[in-house]
C-alpha positions in Angstrom: 0.0 0.0 0.0 1.3 3.3 -1.0 1.0 6.2 1.5 0.7 9.8 0.5 1.8 12.5 3.0 0.8 16.1 2.6 3.7 18.3 3.3 3.2 21.7 5.0 5.7 24.5 5.0 6.2 26.4 8.3 8.0 29.6 8.5 10.1 30.0 11.6 9.4 33.0 13.7 12.1 34.1 16.0 11.2 33.8 19.7 12.5 37.3 20.5 10.2 38.9 17.9 7.2 37.0 19.3 8.0 38.1 22.8 8.3 41.8 21.8 5.0 41.6 19.9 3.3 40.1 22.8 4.7 42.7 25.2 3.7 45.5 23.0 0.2 44.1 22.8 -0.1 43.9 26.5 1.2 47.4 26.9 -1.3 48.7 24.4 -4.1 46.8 26.1 -2.9 48.0 29.4 -2.9 51.6 28.2 -6.4 51.2 26.8 -7.7 49.7 30.0 -5.9 52.3 32.1 -7.4 55.2 30.2 -10.8 53.7 30.5 -10.4 53.1 34.2 -9.2 56.7 34.8 -12.2 58.1 32.8 -14.6 55.9 34.8 -13.1 57.0 38.1 -13.2 60.6 37.2 -16.8 60.3 36.0 -17.7 58.7 39.3 -15.7 60.9 41.6 -16.5 64.2 40.0 -20.0 64.5 41.6 -18.6 63.6 45.0 -15.9 66.2 44.7 -18.5 68.7 43.7 -20.7 67.8 46.6 -17.8 68.0 49.0 -16.9 71.5 47.6 -20.5 72.6 48.0 -20.7 71.2 51.6 -17.5 73.1 52.4 -19.0 76.3 50.9 -22.2 75.8 52.9 -20.2 75.0 56.1 -18.2 78.2 55.7 -21.3 80.3 55.1 -23.0 78.7 58.1 -19.9 79.5 60.2 -20.0 83.1 59.1 -23.7 83.3 59.9 -23.1 81.8 63.3 -20.4 84.2 64.0 -22.4 87.1 62.8 -25.4 86.1 64.8 -23.3 85.6 67.9 -21.9 89.1 67.5 -25.3 90.6 67.1 -26.6 88.6 70.1 -23.6 89.8 72.1 -24.1 93.3 71.1 -27.9 93.1 71.9 -27.1 91.6 75.3 -24.5 94.3 76.1 -27.0 97.0 75.0 -29.7 95.5 77.1 -27.4 95.2 80.1 -26.4 98.8 79.7 -30.0 99.9 79.6 -30.8 97.8 82.6 -27.8 99.3 84.5 -28.9 102.8 83.6 -32.5 102.1 84.7 -31.2 100.7 88.0 -29.0 103.8 88.5 -32.0 106.1 87.7 -34.2 104.1 90.1 -31.4 104.3 92.8 -31.1 108.0 92.2 -34.9 108.5 92.4 -35.0 106.5 95.6 -32.1 108.5 97.1 -33.9 111.7 96.2 -37.1 110.5 97.8 -35.3 109.3 100.9 -33.6 112.7 101.2 -36.8 114.6 100.7 -38.6 112.3 103.2 -35.7 112.7 105.6 -35.8 116.5 105.3 -39.5 116.4 106.0 -39.0 114.3 109.0 -36.3 116.6 110.3 -38.8 119.4 110.1 -41.3 117.6 112.3 -41.2 118.8 115.9 -40.1 116.0 118.2 -41.0 117.2 121.8 -41.7 115.6 125.1 -44.5 118.0 125.8 -46.2 121.0 124.2 -45.8 123.0 127.4 -43.0 125.5 127.0 -42.8 124.8 123.2 -45.9 126.7 122.0 -46.7 130.1 123.5 -50.1 130.4 125.1 -50.8 126.7 124.9 -53.8 127.1 127.2 -55.5 129.1 124.4 -55.4 126.1 122.1 -58.5 124.1 121.9 -59.0 120.5 120.7 -61.1 120.4 117.6 -61.0 116.7 116.6 -58.9 113.7 117.3 -58.5 110.1 116.0 -56.7 107.0 117.3 -55.2 104.4 114.9 -53.9 101.1 116.2 -51.2 98.8 114.9 -50.5 95.0 114.9 -48.0 93.5 117.3 -44.5 94.8 116.5 -45.7 96.6 113.4 -45.7 100.2 112.2 -47.9 99.9 109.0 -51.2 101.7 108.6 -54.2 99.6 107.8 -57.0 100.5 105.4 -59.2 101.3 108.4 -56.4 103.5 109.8 -56.1 105.5 106.6 -59.9 106.0 106.3 -59.9 107.5 109.9 -56.9 109.8 108.9 -58.7 110.8 105.7 -61.8 111.9 107.7 -59.5 113.9 110.0 -57.7 115.6 107.2 -60.8 116.6 105.4 -61.4 119.4 107.9 -57.9 120.9 107.9 -58.4 123.1 104.9 -61.0 125.2 106.8 -59.1 125.2 110.0 -56.9 128.2 110.8 -53.8 128.2 113.0 -53.9 124.5 113.7 -51.3 122.1 114.9 -51.3 118.3 115.1 -50.3 116.7 118.3 -49.2 113.1 117.4 -48.7 110.7 120.4 -47.3 107.3 119.7 -47.6 104.4 122.1 -46.7 100.7 122.5 -47.7 97.8 124.8 -45.3 96.8 127.5 -43.8 93.7 125.7 -40.1 94.3 125.0 -37.5 96.7 126.3 -38.1 100.3 126.8 -35.6 101.5 124.2 -37.0 99.2 121.5 -40.5 100.3 122.3 -39.5 103.9 122.1 -38.1 103.3 118.5 -41.2 101.3 117.6 -43.6 104.0 118.7 -41.6 106.6 116.8 -41.9 104.6 113.7 -45.6 104.4 114.1 -45.9 108.1 114.7 -43.8 108.7 111.5 -46.1 106.4 109.5 -49.0 108.8 110.4 -47.0 111.9 109.7 -45.8 110.6 106.3 -49.3 109.6 105.2 -50.8 113.0 106.1 -48.0 115.1 104.8 -47.6 113.2 101.5 -51.3 112.7 100.7 -52.7 116.0 102.0 -49.6 118.3 101.8 -49.7 119.1 105.5 -46.5 121.0 106.3 -44.1 119.2 108.5 -43.9 122.1 111.0 -47.5 121.5 111.8 -46.8 118.2 113.5 -45.7 117.8 117.1 -44.7 114.3 118.2 -45.4 114.1 121.9 -44.9 111.5 124.6 -43.6 108.8 122.3 -42.9 105.5 124.1 -44.7 103.1 126.4 -45.0 105.5 129.3 -48.4 106.7 128.5 -50.6 103.7 128.2 -54.3 104.0 127.9 -55.3 100.5 128.9 -54.1 97.6 131.1 -51.4 95.4 129.5 -52.7 92.3 131.4 -55.2 91.4 128.6 -54.6 91.2 124.8 -57.4 93.7 124.3 -55.7 96.2 126.5 -52.3 95.7 124.8 -54.0 96.2 121.4 -55.3 99.5 122.5 -51.8 100.6 123.7 -50.3 99.9 120.2 -51.7 103.1 118.8 -51.0 106.6 117.6 -53.3 109.4 118.8 -53.7 112.4 116.5 -55.3 115.6 117.9 -56.1 118.7 115.9 -55.7 121.8 118.0 -56.2 125.6 117.1 -55.9 128.9 119.0 -58.2 130.7 116.5 -61.7 131.6 117.8 -63.1 131.0 114.3 -61.2 127.8 113.8 -64.2 126.0 112.5 -65.1 128.5 109.9 -63.7 128.3 106.4 -60.8 130.5 105.6 -60.4 132.0 102.1 -56.6 131.9 102.5 -56.6 128.2 103.5 -58.2 126.0 100.8 -59.1 122.4 101.6 -56.0 120.3 101.2 -56.1 118.0 98.2 -54.4 114.6 98.0 -50.9 114.9 96.5 -50.5 113.5 93.0 
């Protein structure tokens, strides 16, 4: 049997050339893949970078707004504090002026032990009206009832000529003598302050007499008696024969505004 063999011709390719070609292909493929990857990454990261930049801008703007708001708030607080301090200073000044005026008025009040030897021809003075106001234990504050009684007394002063007001303070026997003396004086001062401030009664019209616990009008053995001794007696006296007639030169006192 005869055999026929087909003969093929192969061209030998050098190994070095094949390696170079393969390497070049790989490099080319690598370059293409690398470029594609970079473009993809840039396309994906660009929005993130933009968002980060916008967030930074908003954060910076918010910080500026916070700083500006804080500055305005600080300025407002400082202005409010300054206004409050000024108001406090004005109030203190007004209170000091009022205290000074009240002190001056109190100094003008006649503090005496007795009217005898103080007022000439005292025996010519006649009592026209009187009222007694009482106080709570260890207190020197006028009640509404006390003020109503003093109002009734003061209503006749405008038509009374040449009058004086004898004001006698008293206390019960509870406590030391010196303390009760100061307490009775505060009570008498409360009456004087009310009449002088509301009805413009001149301070020199007042004569504070017999202040203390020495002149009690009731027994201190009972609570009712002690309550009566915690009082201030106010007596209107005048040496004018026509004291009860209206005087054109002495209009009725009006409450102070």
